[in-house]
N, C-alpha and C positions, 0 to 999 in steps of 0.2 A: 857177559850179557846179563841185563837186568830186566825182569818182567814185573809189571804192575797189573794185577788182576782186580778189577772192580766188580762188585755185585750189589744187588739190592734195589736196583731201579725197577720201575714199573708204572702202572696206571693207578692213580689214587684220586679220590674225590676231594674237593676243597674242604679244608679242615682236618684232613687225615694226616697220617704219619708214615714215614718210611725211614729205614736205616740203611745207609750205604756203608760198604766195607771195601777196603783196598789193601791187598796183601802184596808185599814186595818180596821177590825171590831172585835167586841167581847170584852172580858175582858182584855183590853189593857190600861195600865197606860200611863204616858207621853212618847211620842215618841221622841227619840233622833235622831240619824242618820238614814237616809233612803238611799237605793241604788239599783243599778241594777248590776247583774252579768250575765254572759252568758257561755254556754257550747256548743262547736261545737262537731260534731261527732268525737270520738276518741281522744278528747282533754280534758284537765282538765278545771274545772270551773275557770273563770277569772273575775276580777273586770272590770266593764265598767265605772261606775260613782257613786259617793256618794254625798250626800248633808247633811250638819249638821243641827241641830235645828235652827241655826242662819242664815242658807242660804249659808254657805261656801261650795264650790263645789270642787270636785276632779275628774279627768278624766284619763282613760288609754290613753297613747300616741296615740294609733291606732285610737281613735275616737275624739281626740281634734279637734275642729273647725268644726265638722260635727254633733255631738250629743250635746244636751242640757238637763240637768236634772233640774227639778223644783219640788216644793212641795206646797200643799195647806193644811196648818195645820188644818184649820177648818173642813176639810173633811178627815183628816188622809190619804191623797192621795199623791203619788209621780208619776211624769210623766217622760218620756224619749222621747224627740223629736229627731228623727233620720233622718238626711238629707244626700243626696249624698251617698246612701247606696251602698255597694260593695258586691260582692259575698262572700268575706271573713267575712262579718258580719253575714252570715247565722249561726244560733245557736238557742238553746232554751234560752230565757231570763228569769231570775229569779229576783223577787223582794225580797229585804232584808230590814228588819226593826229591829232596836235596841231600846229596850224599858225599862223604869223604872230605878230605882237606880242601879241595877246590870247589866244593858245593855243586857238584855236577847235578844237573836237573834231569829227572826222568818223568815221563808222562804215561798214564794209562791210556787205554783206547776209548774210554768213556762208557757211561751207562745212562740210558735215557730215562728221565723222570717226566711223566706227563700228569698234570693235575687238571682234571676235568670232570664235570658231572655228566 
C-alpha cells in the first residue's frame, strides 16, 4: 500500500505565495517521475509540473516563471513553490508519483488552493 500525503494548501491573496509538499510512504519501490496536477471547479484535471528522477522539469505554460517544482529523494517528497498566484490558479492540487519498473501511478487525495482577495 502506498500513501501520498499533500500539505500546504490554503487561502492566499492574488500575488501571494504558497508551497505545497507531498510525501510518499508505504510499500513503494523506486520512484521515477513526480508531479503536480490540478482541477478547477467544472474543469478537467490538468498537468501543472513534473520532475524526473534526474531532476528534469516540465511546466504548463500557464505557470512557467511563477511555479517551481523540486524533489527530495531521500524523503520521497516533491514540492511545488507557487509565487505570484492568480485567481485562475484556484483549484484542488493533486500529487502524482510514478514508481517501479512498470511506472505504476499513484495519486494523492488533493489539497485545495484558493486565490482570492
